[in-house]
DSSP file (Angstrom, degrees, kcal/mol; ACC not computed):
  #  RESIDUE AA STRUCTURE BP1 BP2  ACC     N-H-->O    O-->H-N    N-H-->O    O-->H-N    TCO  KAPPA ALPHA  PHI   PSI    X-CA   Y-CA   Z-CA
    1    1 A M              0   0    0      0, 0.0     2,-0.5     0, 0.0    40,-0.2   0.000 360.0 360.0 360.0 138.9   82.9   10.7  -18.8
    2    2 A I  E     -a   41   0A   0     38,-2.1    40,-2.7    17,-0.1     2,-0.4  -0.895 360.0-161.5-106.1 129.2   80.9   13.9  -18.4
    3    3 A R  E     +aB  42  18A   0     15,-2.7    15,-3.1    -2,-0.5     2,-0.3  -0.842  14.7 172.3-108.7 148.5   77.3   13.9  -19.4
    4    4 A Y  E     -aB  43  17A   0     38,-1.7    40,-2.9    -2,-0.4     2,-0.3  -0.968  17.0-172.7-149.4 162.8   75.3   17.0  -20.1
    5    5 A T  E     - B   0  16A   0     11,-2.0    11,-2.8    -2,-0.3     2,-0.4  -0.953  19.9-133.0-147.1 164.3   72.0   18.3  -21.5
    6    6 A V  E     - B   0  15A   0     -2,-0.3     2,-0.4     9,-0.2     9,-0.2  -0.981  25.4-178.7-119.7 134.8   70.7   21.8  -22.2
    7    7 A C  E     - B   0  14A   0      7,-2.3     7,-3.3    -2,-0.4     2,-0.2  -0.977  25.7-115.1-135.4 151.2   67.3   22.9  -21.1
    8    8 A A        +     0   0    0     -2,-0.4     5,-0.2     5,-0.2    -2,-0.0  -0.498  32.5 175.7 -79.0 146.8   65.2   26.0  -21.5
    9    9 A S    >   -     0   0    0     -2,-0.2     3,-1.7     3,-0.1    49,-0.1  -0.927  47.8-101.5-140.9 166.3   64.3   28.1  -18.5
   10   10 A P  T 3  S+     0   0    0      0, 0.0     3,-0.1     0, 0.0    -2,-0.0   0.698 123.9  49.0 -63.1 -16.1   62.4   31.5  -18.2
   11   11 A L  T 3  S-     0   0    0      1,-0.4     2,-0.2   137,-0.0   137,-0.1   0.264 127.6 -74.6-107.0  10.3   65.9   33.1  -17.8
   12   12 A G  S <  S-     0   0    0     -3,-1.7    -1,-0.4    16,-0.1    -5,-0.1  -0.461  70.8 -38.2 120.6 168.2   67.6   31.5  -20.7
   13   13 A D        -     0   0    0     -5,-0.2    16,-2.1    -2,-0.2     2,-0.4  -0.330  55.4-151.6 -65.2 144.0   69.0   28.1  -21.6
   14   14 A T  E     -BC   7  28A   0     -7,-3.3    -7,-2.3    14,-0.3     2,-0.6  -0.918   8.6-139.2-118.4 145.5   70.8   26.2  -18.9
   15   15 A L  E     -BC   6  27A   0     12,-3.6    12,-2.2    -2,-0.4     2,-0.5  -0.919  17.6-163.2-102.5 117.0   73.6   23.7  -19.2
   16   16 A L  E     -BC   5  26A   0    -11,-2.8   -11,-2.0    -2,-0.6     2,-0.4  -0.902   8.1-169.4-104.8 128.5   73.2   20.7  -16.8
   17   17 A V  E     +BC   4  25A   0      8,-2.5     7,-2.9    -2,-0.5     8,-1.8  -0.942   8.7 171.7-123.6 137.7   76.3   18.6  -16.2
   18   18 A A  E     -BC   3  23A   0    -15,-3.1   -15,-2.7    -2,-0.4     5,-0.2  -0.978  28.1-143.0-142.3 153.3   76.5   15.3  -14.5
   19   19 A N        -     0   0    0      3,-2.1   -17,-0.1    -2,-0.3     5,-0.1  -0.190  68.9 -62.7 -90.0-160.4   78.8   12.4  -13.7
   20   20 A A  S    S+     0   0    0      1,-0.2    29,-0.3    -2,-0.1     3,-0.1   0.858 127.9   0.7 -56.7 -40.1   77.2    9.0  -13.7
   21   21 A D  S    S+     0   0    0      1,-0.1     2,-0.3    27,-0.1    -1,-0.2   0.293 118.8  61.9-139.7  13.6   74.8    9.6  -10.9
   22   22 A A  S    S-     0   0    0     51,-0.1    -3,-2.1    48,-0.1     2,-0.4  -0.994  75.7-110.5-143.1 149.5   75.1   13.1   -9.5
   23   23 A L  E     +Cd  18  72A   0     48,-3.1    50,-3.0    -2,-0.3    -5,-0.3  -0.651  31.6 173.4 -79.2 129.2   74.7   16.6  -10.8
   24   24 A A  E     +     0   0A   0     -7,-2.9    51,-0.4    -2,-0.4     2,-0.3   0.559  61.2  18.4-111.9 -15.1   78.0   18.5  -11.1
   25   25 A G  E     -C   17   0A   0     -8,-1.8    -8,-2.5    49,-0.1     2,-0.3  -0.986  39.3-178.3-160.2 147.8   76.9   21.7  -12.8
   26   26 A L  E     +Ce  16 123A   0     96,-2.8    98,-1.3    -2,-0.3     2,-0.4  -0.888  30.6 160.9-142.0 110.4   74.0   24.0  -13.6
   27   27 A H  E     -C   15   0A   0    -12,-2.2   -12,-3.6    -2,-0.3     2,-0.3  -0.962  44.6-116.7-133.0 144.0   75.1   27.0  -15.6
   28   28 A F  E >   -C   14   0A   0     -2,-0.4     3,-1.9   -14,-0.3   -14,-0.3  -0.676  37.8-122.4 -70.5 138.3   73.4   29.5  -17.8
   29   29 A V  T 3  S+     0   0    0    -16,-2.1    -1,-0.1    -2,-0.3   -15,-0.1   0.675 108.2  41.2 -64.0 -16.4   74.9   28.9  -21.3
   30   30 A D  T 3  S+     0   0    0    -17,-0.3    -1,-0.3   114,-0.1   -16,-0.1   0.189  92.5 112.5-114.3  16.5   76.1   32.5  -21.6
   31   31 A Q  S <  S-     0   0    0     -3,-1.9     3,-0.4     1,-0.1   113,-0.2  -0.269  72.6 -90.0 -83.7 170.8   77.4   33.1  -18.0
   32   32 A K  S    S+     0   0    0    111,-2.0    -1,-0.1     1,-0.2    -4,-0.1  -0.381 103.0  27.7 -68.5 156.7   80.9   33.6  -16.7
   33   33 A Y  S    S+     0   0    0      1,-0.2    -1,-0.2    -2,-0.1     3,-0.1   0.862  74.0 174.6  60.8  43.3   83.0   30.6  -15.7
   34   34 A L        -     0   0    0     -3,-0.4    -1,-0.2     1,-0.1     2,-0.1  -0.546  38.9-104.1 -72.8 145.9   81.5   27.9  -17.9
   35   35 A P        -     0   0    0      0, 0.0     2,-0.5     0, 0.0    -1,-0.1  -0.399  37.7-108.7 -67.8 151.0   83.2   24.6  -17.7
   36   36 A E        -     0   0    0     -2,-0.1     2,-0.4    -3,-0.1     0, 0.0  -0.684  28.8-131.3 -84.9 126.3   85.4   23.8  -20.7
   37   37 A K        +     0   0    0     -2,-0.5     2,-0.2     2,-0.1    -1,-0.0  -0.616  32.9 176.9 -77.0 132.0   84.0   21.0  -22.9
   38   38 A T    >   -     0   0    0     -2,-0.4     3,-1.9   -36,-0.0   -36,-0.1  -0.635  49.1 -81.6-122.4-176.8   86.5   18.4  -23.7
   39   39 A G  T 3  S+     0   0    0      1,-0.3    -2,-0.1    -2,-0.2     0, 0.0   0.677 121.7  67.3 -62.7 -17.9   86.3   15.1  -25.6
   40   40 A E  T 3  S+     0   0    0    -39,-0.1   -38,-2.1     2,-0.0     2,-0.4   0.459  77.4 105.3 -84.1   1.3   84.9   13.3  -22.6
   41   41 A W  E <   +a    2   0A   0     -3,-1.9     2,-0.4   -40,-0.2   -38,-0.2  -0.670  46.0 178.6 -82.9 132.8   81.7   15.3  -22.8
   42   42 A V  E     -a    3   0A   0    -40,-2.7   -38,-1.7    -2,-0.4     2,-0.3  -0.994  27.8-126.4-135.5 127.8   78.7   13.4  -24.1
   43   43 A R  E     +a    4   0A   0     -2,-0.4     2,-0.3   -40,-0.2   -38,-0.2  -0.563  33.3 171.4 -72.9 135.7   75.2   14.8  -24.5
   44   44 A N    >   +     0   0    0    -40,-2.9     3,-0.6    -2,-0.3     6,-0.1  -0.826  16.2 177.7-147.1 101.6   72.7   12.6  -22.8
   45   45 A D  T 3  S+     0   0    0     -2,-0.3   -40,-0.1     1,-0.2    -1,-0.1   0.484  81.9  54.2 -82.0  -1.5   69.1   13.9  -22.5
   46   46 A F  T 3   +     0   0    0      4,-0.0    -1,-0.2     5,-0.0   -41,-0.0   0.334  67.1 125.5-118.2   6.6   67.9   10.7  -20.8
   47   47 A L    X>  -     0   0    0     -3,-0.6     4,-2.3     1,-0.1     3,-0.6  -0.516  64.6-128.9 -64.5 129.3   70.3   10.3  -17.8
   48   48 A P  H 3> S+     0   0    0      0, 0.0     4,-2.9     0, 0.0     5,-0.2   0.881 105.3  51.5 -52.3 -46.2   68.0   10.0  -14.8
   49   49 A V  H 3> S+     0   0    0    -29,-0.3     4,-2.2     1,-0.2     5,-0.1   0.867 111.7  47.9 -59.5 -35.9   69.8   12.7  -12.7
   50   50 A L  H <> S+     0   0    0     -3,-0.6     4,-2.3     2,-0.2    -1,-0.2   0.877 111.3  50.3 -74.7 -36.1   69.6   15.1  -15.6
   51   51 A I  H  X S+     0   0    0     -4,-2.3     4,-2.4     2,-0.2    -2,-0.2   0.930 112.1  47.8 -61.9 -45.2   65.9   14.3  -16.1
   52   52 A D  H  X S+     0   0    0     -4,-2.9     4,-2.8    -5,-0.2     5,-0.2   0.906 111.3  50.9 -63.2 -41.5   65.3   14.9  -12.4
   53   53 A A  H  X S+     0   0    0     -4,-2.2     4,-2.3    -5,-0.2    -1,-0.2   0.906 109.9  49.3 -64.4 -41.0   67.2   18.2  -12.5
   54   54 A R  H  X S+     0   0    0     -4,-2.3     4,-2.2     2,-0.2    -2,-0.2   0.932 113.6  47.2 -61.2 -46.0   65.2   19.4  -15.5
   55   55 A R  H  X S+     0   0    0     -4,-2.4     4,-2.2     2,-0.2    -2,-0.2   0.935 114.1  45.5 -61.8 -48.5   62.0   18.5  -13.7
   56   56 A Q  H  X S+     0   0    0     -4,-2.8     4,-2.3     1,-0.2    -1,-0.2   0.862 111.6  52.6 -66.6 -35.8   62.9   20.1  -10.4
   57   57 A L  H  X S+     0   0    0     -4,-2.3     4,-2.3    -5,-0.2    -1,-0.2   0.909 109.4  49.2 -63.0 -42.6   64.2   23.3  -12.1
   58   58 A A  H  X S+     0   0    0     -4,-2.2     4,-1.6     2,-0.2    -2,-0.2   0.894 111.0  50.8 -64.0 -40.4   60.9   23.6  -14.0
   59   59 A E  H  <>S+     0   0    0     -4,-2.2     5,-2.8     2,-0.2     6,-0.9   0.900 108.8  51.9 -63.5 -41.1   59.0   23.2  -10.7
   60   60 A Y  H ><5S+     0   0    0     -4,-2.3     3,-1.6     4,-0.2    -2,-0.2   0.942 110.9  46.1 -60.6 -48.1   61.2   25.9   -9.1
   61   61 A F  H 3<5S+     0   0    0     -4,-2.3    -1,-0.2     1,-0.3    -2,-0.2   0.779 109.7  55.9 -67.9 -25.1   60.4   28.4  -11.9
   62   62 A A  T 3<5S-     0   0    0     -4,-1.6    -1,-0.3    -5,-0.2    -2,-0.2   0.462 117.6-113.8 -82.7  -0.5   56.7   27.5  -11.7
   63   63 A G  T < 5S+     0   0    0     -3,-1.6    -3,-0.2    -4,-0.3    -2,-0.1   0.640  90.9 109.4  78.4  14.2   56.8   28.4   -8.0
   64   64 A E      < +     0   0    0     -5,-2.8     2,-0.4    -6,-0.2    -4,-0.2   0.512  68.8  53.6 -99.9  -8.0   56.1   24.8   -7.0
   65   65 A R        +     0   0    0     -6,-0.9    -2,-0.2    -5,-0.2    -1,-0.1  -0.991  43.2 171.1-133.6 133.6   59.5   24.0   -5.5
   66   66 A R  S    S+     0   0    0     -2,-0.4     2,-0.3     1,-0.3    -1,-0.1   0.596  74.7  32.6-111.7 -18.6   61.5   25.7   -2.8
   67   67 A A  S    S-     0   0    0     24,-0.1     2,-0.3    25,-0.0    -1,-0.3  -0.983  75.5-128.2-139.2 148.0   64.3   23.2   -2.2
   68   68 A F        -     0   0    0     -2,-0.3     2,-0.4    58,-0.3   -15,-0.0  -0.768   9.3-162.1-100.3 143.1   66.1   20.8   -4.5
   69   69 A D        +     0   0    0     -2,-0.3   -13,-0.0   -17,-0.1    -2,-0.0  -0.727  42.2 125.6-125.6  79.0   66.5   17.1   -3.8
   70   70 A L        -     0   0    0     -2,-0.4     2,-0.4    56,-0.1   -48,-0.1  -0.970  65.8-105.5-134.7 146.8   69.3   15.9   -6.1
   71   71 A P        -     0   0    0      0, 0.0   -48,-3.1     0, 0.0     2,-0.4  -0.626  45.5-158.1 -70.2 131.6   72.6   14.1   -5.6
   72   72 A L  B     +d   23   0A   0     -2,-0.4   -48,-0.2   -50,-0.2   -54,-0.1  -0.879  26.9 174.3-118.8 144.3   75.3   16.8   -6.0
   73   73 A A        +     0   0    0    -50,-3.0     2,-0.2    -2,-0.4   -51,-0.1  -0.428  14.6 174.4-144.2  63.8   79.0   16.5   -6.9
   74   74 A P        -     0   0    0      0, 0.0     2,-0.5     0, 0.0   -49,-0.1  -0.531  26.3-133.8 -73.6 139.1   80.4   20.0   -7.4
   75   75 A A        +     0   0    0    -51,-0.4     2,-0.3    -2,-0.2    -2,-0.0  -0.804  49.6 113.9 -94.7 132.8   84.2   20.1   -7.9
   76   76 A G        -     0   0    0     -2,-0.5    45,-0.0    45,-0.1    41,-0.0  -0.978  63.2 -68.6-178.0 174.4   86.1   22.7   -5.9
   77   77 A T     >  -     0   0    0     -2,-0.3     4,-2.9     1,-0.1     5,-0.2  -0.234  53.4-102.0 -73.2 168.0   88.6   23.4   -3.2
   78   78 A A  H  > S+     0   0    0      1,-0.2     4,-2.1     2,-0.2     5,-0.1   0.904 124.8  49.8 -59.1 -40.9   87.9   22.6    0.4
   79   79 A F  H  > S+     0   0    0      2,-0.2     4,-2.5     1,-0.2    -1,-0.2   0.942 111.1  48.4 -64.7 -44.8   87.2   26.3    1.1
   80   80 A Q  H  > S+     0   0    0      1,-0.2     4,-3.0     2,-0.2     5,-0.2   0.921 110.6  51.3 -60.5 -42.9   84.8   26.5   -1.9
   81   81 A Q  H  X S+     0   0    0     -4,-2.9     4,-1.8     1,-0.2    -1,-0.2   0.901 109.4  50.8 -60.8 -39.6   83.0   23.3   -0.8
   82   82 A A  H  X S+     0   0    0     -4,-2.1     4,-1.7     2,-0.2    -2,-0.2   0.913 111.7  47.2 -64.9 -42.8   82.6   24.9    2.7
   83   83 A V  H  X S+     0   0    0     -4,-2.5     4,-2.2     1,-0.2    -2,-0.2   0.940 111.2  51.1 -62.1 -47.2   81.1   28.1    1.2
   84   84 A W  H  X S+     0   0    0     -4,-3.0     4,-1.4     1,-0.2    -1,-0.2   0.823 107.1  54.0 -64.3 -29.5   78.8   26.1   -1.0
   85   85 A M  H  < S+     0   0    0     -4,-1.8     4,-0.4    -5,-0.2    -1,-0.2   0.895 108.8  48.8 -66.4 -39.7   77.6   24.1    2.0
   86   86 A K  H >< S+     0   0    0     -4,-1.7     3,-1.2     1,-0.2     4,-0.3   0.865 105.9  57.7 -67.4 -35.7   76.8   27.4    3.8
   87   87 A L  H >< S+     0   0    0     -4,-2.2     3,-1.7     1,-0.3    -1,-0.2   0.890  99.4  59.1 -60.3 -38.4   74.9   28.6    0.7
   88   88 A R  T 3< S+     0   0    0     -4,-1.4    -1,-0.3     1,-0.3    -2,-0.2   0.671  98.0  61.3 -66.5 -14.0   72.7   25.6    0.8
   89   89 A E  T <  S+     0   0    0     -3,-1.2    -1,-0.3    -4,-0.4    -2,-0.2   0.543  76.4 104.0 -88.2  -7.4   71.6   26.7    4.3
   90   90 A I  S <  S-     0   0    0     -3,-1.7     3,-0.1    -4,-0.3     4,-0.1  -0.653  76.4-124.7 -77.7 117.7   70.1   30.0    3.1
   91   91 A P    >   -     0   0    0      0, 0.0     3,-1.6     0, 0.0    -2,-0.1  -0.221  29.6 -90.2 -64.5 150.9   66.3   29.6    3.2
   92   92 A Y  T 3  S+     0   0    0      1,-0.3     3,-0.1   -26,-0.1   -26,-0.1  -0.303 113.0  22.4 -51.6 135.8   64.2   30.2    0.1
   93   93 A G  T 3  S+     0   0    0      1,-0.3    66,-0.4    -3,-0.1     2,-0.3   0.556 107.2  95.2  81.8   7.6   63.0   33.8   -0.1
   94   94 A T    <   -     0   0    0     -3,-1.6     2,-0.3    64,-0.2    -1,-0.3  -0.846  55.2-152.3-126.0 165.1   65.8   35.2    2.1
   95   95 A T        -     0   0    0     -2,-0.3     2,-0.3    -3,-0.1    37,-0.2  -0.892   9.3-177.4-129.8 163.1   69.2   36.8    1.6
   96   96 A T  E     -f  132   0B   0     35,-2.1    37,-3.1    -2,-0.3     2,-0.2  -0.881  24.5-109.8-145.8 177.8   72.4   37.0    3.5
   97   97 A S  E  >  -f  133   0B   0     -2,-0.3     4,-1.9    35,-0.2    37,-0.2  -0.697  23.8-113.3-113.1 166.0   75.8   38.7    2.9
   98   98 A Y  H  > S+     0   0    0     35,-0.7     4,-2.6    -2,-0.2     5,-0.2   0.897 117.8  54.5 -61.0 -39.9   79.3   37.6    2.2
   99   99 A G  H  > S+     0   0    0      1,-0.2     4,-2.3     2,-0.2    -1,-0.2   0.884 105.6  51.2 -63.8 -39.3   80.4   38.8    5.6
  100  100 A V  H  > S+     0   0    0      2,-0.2     4,-2.5     1,-0.2    -1,-0.2   0.923 110.5  48.8 -63.7 -43.5   77.7   36.8    7.4
  101  101 A I  H  X S+     0   0    0     -4,-1.9     4,-1.7     2,-0.2    -2,-0.2   0.936 109.5  52.7 -61.3 -46.1   78.8   33.6    5.5
  102  102 A A  H  <>S+     0   0    0     -4,-2.6     5,-2.7     1,-0.2     4,-0.3   0.916 110.3  48.5 -55.5 -44.7   82.5   34.4    6.4
  103  103 A Q  H ><5S+     0   0    0     -4,-2.3     3,-1.7     1,-0.2    -1,-0.2   0.916 108.3  53.4 -62.0 -43.7   81.4   34.6   10.1
  104  104 A R  H 3<5S+     0   0    0     -4,-2.5    -1,-0.2     1,-0.3    -2,-0.2   0.770 106.6  53.3 -65.3 -24.6   79.5   31.4    9.9
  105  105 A L  T 3<5S-     0   0    0     -4,-1.7    -1,-0.3    -3,-0.3    -2,-0.2   0.510 119.2-113.2 -84.3  -4.7   82.6   29.7    8.5
  106  106 A G  T < 5S+     0   0    0     -3,-1.7    -3,-0.2    -4,-0.3    -2,-0.1   0.704  93.7 102.3  78.3  20.2   84.6   31.0   11.5
  107  107 A Q    > < +     0   0    0     -5,-2.7     3,-2.4    -6,-0.2    -4,-0.1  -0.618  43.1 174.4-132.2  72.9   86.6   33.3    9.2
  108  108 A P  T 3  S+     0   0    0      0, 0.0     3,-0.3     0, 0.0    -5,-0.2   0.660  77.7  53.4 -62.6 -17.0   85.1   36.7    9.7
  109  109 A T  T 3  S+     0   0    0      1,-0.2     3,-0.4    -7,-0.2     4,-0.2   0.350  86.9  86.2 -93.2   7.3   87.8   38.5    7.6
  110  110 A A    <>  +     0   0    0     -3,-2.4     4,-2.7     1,-0.2     5,-0.2   0.061  45.1 122.0 -99.4  26.6   87.2   36.2    4.6
  111  111 A S  H  > S+     0   0    0     -3,-0.3     4,-2.4     1,-0.2    -1,-0.2   0.902  77.7  47.0 -55.9 -44.3   84.4   38.1    2.9
  112  112 A R  H  > S+     0   0    0     -3,-0.4     4,-2.4     2,-0.2    -1,-0.2   0.911 111.7  50.7 -68.1 -40.4   86.2   38.6   -0.4
  113  113 A A  H  > S+     0   0    0      1,-0.2     4,-2.5     2,-0.2    -1,-0.2   0.891 109.6  50.9 -62.9 -38.6   87.3   34.9   -0.4
  114  114 A V  H  X S+     0   0    0     -4,-2.7     4,-2.7     2,-0.2    -2,-0.2   0.916 109.0  52.2 -62.8 -42.2   83.6   34.0    0.2
  115  115 A G  H  X S+     0   0    0     -4,-2.4     4,-2.3    -5,-0.2    -2,-0.2   0.903 109.5  48.6 -60.9 -41.0   82.7   36.2   -2.7
  116  116 A A  H  X S+     0   0    0     -4,-2.4     4,-1.0     2,-0.2    -2,-0.2   0.930 113.6  46.2 -65.9 -43.4   85.2   34.5   -5.0
  117  117 A A  H  < S+     0   0    0     -4,-2.5     3,-0.5     1,-0.2     4,-0.2   0.892 110.8  53.5 -64.9 -38.4   83.9   31.1   -4.0
  118  118 A N  H >< S+     0   0    0     -4,-2.7     3,-1.3     1,-0.2    -1,-0.2   0.910 106.8  52.0 -59.1 -43.9   80.4   32.2   -4.4
  119  119 A G  H 3< S+     0   0    0     -4,-2.3    -1,-0.2     1,-0.3    -2,-0.2   0.719 109.0  50.8 -66.8 -21.9   81.2   33.4   -8.0
  120  120 A R  T 3< S+     0   0    0     -4,-1.0    -1,-0.3    -3,-0.5    -2,-0.2   0.305  75.1 136.0 -98.2   6.3   82.7   30.0   -8.8
  121  121 A N    <   -     0   0    0     -3,-1.3     3,-0.4    -4,-0.2    -3,-0.1  -0.386  40.7-161.4 -56.8 120.1   79.7   28.0   -7.6
  122  122 A P  S    S+     0   0    0      0, 0.0   -96,-2.8     0, 0.0    -1,-0.2   0.505  79.8  60.8 -84.0  -1.8   79.1   25.4  -10.3
  123  123 A L  B  > S-e   26   0A   0    -98,-0.3     4,-3.3     4,-0.1   -96,-0.1  -0.394  75.1-173.3-123.2  56.4   75.5   24.6   -9.3
  124  124 A G  T  4 S+     0   0    0    -98,-1.3     2,-2.3    -3,-0.4   -99,-0.0  -0.101  70.3   9.1 -48.7 148.0   73.7   28.0   -9.7
  125  125 A I  T  4 S+     0   0    0      2,-0.4    -1,-0.2     1,-0.2    -2,-0.0  -0.376 126.4  60.6  73.2 -54.9   70.1   28.1   -8.4
  126  126 A I  T  4 S+     0   0    0     -2,-2.3   -58,-0.3     1,-0.3    -1,-0.2   0.935 112.9  37.2 -65.6 -46.5   70.4   24.7   -6.7
  127  127 A V  S  < S-     0   0    0     -4,-3.3     2,-2.4    -6,-0.0    -2,-0.4  -0.912 106.3-135.2 -99.7 101.3   73.2   25.9   -4.5
  128  128 A P    >   +     0   0    0      0, 0.0     3,-1.6     0, 0.0    -4,-0.1  -0.278  49.2 151.6 -75.7  71.3   71.6   29.4   -4.1
  129  129 A C  G >   +     0   0    0     -2,-2.4     3,-1.6     1,-0.3    -5,-0.1   0.728  67.7  73.5 -68.1 -20.5   74.5   31.8   -4.6
  130  130 A H  G 3  S+     0   0    0      1,-0.3    -1,-0.3    -3,-0.2    23,-0.1   0.678  84.1  68.3 -66.9 -15.1   71.9   34.3   -5.9
  131  131 A R  G <  S+     0   0    0     -3,-1.6   -35,-2.1   -36,-0.1     2,-0.6   0.425  79.4  93.8 -83.3   0.9   70.7   34.7   -2.3
  132  132 A V  E <   +f   96   0B   0     -3,-1.6     8,-0.4   -37,-0.2     2,-0.2  -0.851  53.7 168.0 -99.2 124.1   74.0   36.4   -1.3
  133  133 A V  E     -f   97   0B   0    -37,-3.1   -35,-0.7    -2,-0.6     6,-0.2  -0.718  40.2 -73.4-124.8 173.8   73.8   40.3   -1.5
  134  134 A G    >   -     0   0    0      4,-3.4     3,-2.5    -2,-0.2    -1,-0.2  -0.175  54.6 -96.4 -64.7 165.2   76.0   43.1   -0.4
  135  135 A S  T 3  S+     0   0    0      1,-0.3    -1,-0.1     2,-0.2   -38,-0.1   0.769 126.3  48.3 -59.2 -27.6   76.1   44.1    3.3
  136  136 A A  T 3  S-     0   0    0     25,-0.1    -1,-0.3     2,-0.1    -2,-0.1   0.227 126.9 -97.1 -95.9  14.6   73.5   46.8    2.8
  137  137 A G  S <  S+     0   0    0     -3,-2.5    24,-2.9     1,-0.3     2,-0.2   0.559  78.1 143.9  84.8   9.0   71.2   44.4    0.9
  138  138 A S  B     -g  161   0C   0     22,-0.2    -4,-3.4     1,-0.1    -1,-0.3  -0.492  57.8-102.1 -84.3 152.4   72.3   45.6   -2.5
  139  139 A L        +     0   0    0     22,-1.5     2,-0.2    -6,-0.2    24,-0.1  -0.518  46.7 177.0 -69.9 135.3   72.7   43.4   -5.5
  140  140 A T        -     0   0    0     -8,-0.4     9,-0.1     1,-0.3    -8,-0.1  -0.694  39.7 -31.5-128.8-177.2   76.3   42.5   -6.2
  141  141 A G        +     0   0    0     -2,-0.2    -1,-0.3     1,-0.0     2,-0.3   0.190  49.3 178.5 -41.3 149.3   78.0   40.2   -8.7
  142  142 A Y    >   -     0   0    0     -3,-0.1     3,-2.7     1,-0.1     6,-0.1  -0.899  31.0-137.2-155.1 124.8   76.4   37.1  -10.2
  143  143 A A  T 3  S+     0   0    0      1,-0.3  -111,-2.0    -2,-0.3     3,-0.1   0.783 107.7  52.1 -58.5 -27.5   78.1   34.9  -12.8
  144  144 A G  T 3  S-     0   0    0   -113,-0.2    -1,-0.3     1,-0.2     4,-0.2   0.489 126.2 -89.8 -84.8  -4.1   74.7   34.6  -14.6
  145  145 A G    <>  -     0   0    0     -3,-2.7     4,-2.0     2,-0.1     3,-0.3   0.073  30.3 -96.1 104.9 142.8   74.2   38.4  -14.7
  146  146 A L  H  > S+     0   0    0      1,-0.2     4,-2.9     2,-0.2     5,-0.2   0.832 120.5  60.1 -61.5 -34.2   72.6   40.8  -12.3
  147  147 A E  H  > S+     0   0    0      1,-0.2     4,-2.3     2,-0.2    -1,-0.2   0.924 107.7  45.4 -61.5 -42.3   69.3   40.8  -14.2
  148  148 A R  H  > S+     0   0    0     -3,-0.3     4,-2.8    -4,-0.2     5,-0.2   0.908 111.6  52.0 -65.9 -41.8   69.0   37.1  -13.6
  149  149 A K  H  X S+     0   0    0     -4,-2.0     4,-2.5     1,-0.2     5,-0.2   0.935 110.6  48.7 -59.8 -45.6   69.9   37.4   -9.9
  150  150 A Q  H  X S+     0   0    0     -4,-2.9     4,-2.4     1,-0.2    -1,-0.2   0.915 111.7  49.5 -60.6 -43.0   67.2   40.1   -9.6
  151  151 A A  H  X S+     0   0    0     -4,-2.3     4,-2.5    -5,-0.2    -2,-0.2   0.891 110.5  49.5 -65.1 -39.0   64.7   37.8  -11.3
  152  152 A L  H  X S+     0   0    0     -4,-2.8     4,-1.8     2,-0.2    -2,-0.2   0.930 112.9  46.9 -65.5 -43.7   65.5   34.8   -9.1
  153  153 A L  H  X>S+     0   0    0     -4,-2.5     5,-2.6    -5,-0.2     4,-0.6   0.896 112.5  49.8 -65.0 -38.5   65.2   36.9   -5.9
  154  154 A A  H ><5S+     0   0    0     -4,-2.4     3,-1.0     2,-0.2    -2,-0.2   0.919 107.4  54.8 -65.5 -42.9   61.9   38.4   -7.1
  155  155 A L  H 3<5S+     0   0    0     -4,-2.5    -1,-0.2     1,-0.3    -2,-0.2   0.895 112.8  43.3 -54.2 -40.3   60.6   34.9   -7.9
  156  156 A E  H 3<5S-     0   0    0     -4,-1.8    -1,-0.3    -5,-0.1    -2,-0.2   0.538 111.9-121.1 -84.7  -7.9   61.4   33.9   -4.4
  157  157 A G  T <<5 +     0   0    0     -3,-1.0    -3,-0.2    -4,-0.6     2,-0.2   0.738  55.9 160.3  74.3  22.7   60.0   37.1   -2.9
  158  158 A A      < -     0   0    0     -5,-2.6     2,-0.4    -6,-0.2    -1,-0.2  -0.490  40.6-116.9 -81.5 148.2   63.3   38.0   -1.3
  159  159 A A        +     0   0    0    -66,-0.4     2,-0.3    -2,-0.2    -1,-0.1  -0.665  46.1 148.4 -84.7 136.0   64.2   41.5   -0.2
  160  160 A F        -     0   0    0     -2,-0.4     2,-0.5   -21,-0.0   -22,-0.2  -0.948  38.8-120.6-155.1 169.9   67.1   43.3   -1.9
  161  161 A R  B     -g  138   0C   0    -24,-2.9   -22,-1.5    -2,-0.3     2,-0.3  -0.975  16.4-141.7-124.3 123.6   68.0   46.9   -2.8
  162  162 A L              0   0    0     -2,-0.5   -24,-0.1   -24,-0.2    -2,-0.0  -0.638 360.0 360.0 -78.7 138.3   68.8   48.1   -6.4
  163  163 A I              0   0    0     -2,-0.3    -1,-0.1   -24,-0.1   -25,-0.0   0.361 360.0 360.0-120.4 360.0   71.6   50.6   -6.6
């Protein structure tokens, strides 16, 4: 069974998705690549992991939290999981590029594959895919929209270049 809740954020409503005890998704309700709701989805505003996720997300937007401390269970391929683990290593307030992540994975020619995995990250903000920019520091795709990516980076004080 999949449990979910919807919570407000300064950048729009977010859909929080969990299994019994771990967060499996954080999506803006109008972004690309939303999970498909099936009959096994049940709204639960009181599941402890969803309560913790709402609280930590509010703290992040208030500037009181720089890292999230939640049990995570994102579904994806082995390559996607490896990319998402590298995303979690990007410090608050900094950016990196797809190419750098590919190099850190030991696959320096996999920049596009890293970009594709980045775009399918089911735990936006918590797994900070917004911290990945183009090789020259320019803003590039973000499933939640470039305006949100820009706002998240500005909140963190990260350097980026508008094109």
